[in-house]
N, C-alpha and C positions, 0 to 999 in steps of 0.2 A: 468542540466542533466534530473530534475525531475520536471519540470515546467508543469503543470497540471495532475500531476500524481495520483491526488487525485480521479479522474473519467476515468481513464485507464483500459480497459478491459485487463489486464495483464495475460499472460500465463506463464507456467514455463520456457518455452525456451526464452521467452522475459526478464524473473528475470535474466536467466543465462545470457544473452546476456550483459544486465545492467550492473550486476557482471563483465564480463569479461571487458567490458571499463572502469568500476569505477577502479579496481586492476592496469589496464594500466595505468590509470593516478595516482594513489595513487604511483606505484613503479617509476614513471617519477618524482614526488614531493619528492620521497624520494632520489631520485638517486641511485635506486638499479636497477640491472638488472634482466631477468626472472631467468637465470642461476645463480644468488646468492642464491637461493631458500630459501628465506626469509618467514616464513608462513604469509598467509594476515595479520592474527589477529593481530601479532606484528607491522606490518606496518600500520594497522588503528589505534593502540594504540598510536603511534608514532605520527600521526597527530591528534588524539582525535576526531576519525569521527567513526560512526556505519555501518554496513552492509547496503547497498542500499536496500536490502529486507526487513529489519527491518523497513526503513525510508520510504519505500513505503507503508508499513502496517500502521506505524501511520499517515500518510497523510491521508489514505484512512478512517483511523477511526475518524481522528478529522474533515475530512468534512462529515461525517456521524452524527457527533455529532451537527454541525452546522445544518445540515438540521433538524433533529430530533426535536432541539430546537426552529426551525421557526415557526410561525402559522400554523395553520390545513389550511387555505386559501392561504397560499402562494404557487405562482406557481413552485419552484422547489420541494415544499415536494410532491406537487400533483403529478409532473413527477416521482419521486422517488416511488410514491405508485401506479401508473398505471400499471395497467395488459393489455398487447396486448393481442386482441384477436385471435383466430385460432390456427393451426395447427404448432409446431416447426418443422423444418425439419428434415429427417430421420438420424441415426446414432447419436452420442453423441454431443448434442447441446453444444455451447460455455457457459461458466458461465457469468450468468448476474452480474452487479456492486452488486446487493443486496445479492446474492447467495455468494460472495467472502465475504463481510463484515459481513454476518451471521456466515461463516465457522470461520472467525478471532476472531468474538465475542465468539462463541463456545469455540476456542481454549483457549483464554485468561478468560475465565467464566464470560464473561460482558453480560449486560443486557441494556435495555433503560433506565432504572432508572440511570444507572452509565452514560450515555451519559448527563442527565438530571443536572448532579452535576457538572458543569465545573470547579467549583472553586475549586474543592478535585482532581488534578490531570489532569482532562480533559483538553480542549481548552479554 
């Protein structure tokens, strides 16, 4: 369900749809009906899995760490640092992958040096 999620440009409504689909599968695996009204947290603990939004975040940060540790002349790293010239369209533009990662890093108080230290809890 999360194949390639490291690079998805995920919106809040996409995460909500993934969470609904995940909980439908979790309830089916636990043999629980929606009308039984068991909390999602209880069902996830029963299966030993994390919330899909957290897993998406971890996947994206893991990928970011891999890219940061690459050589400076690597094409993947060059693509990540590439700035598109020209004006963005009117209205609120979609968040870029880098903006989403920067937001996650600020929320968890992470910096580039943390990504370089992949032996200590990183990937």
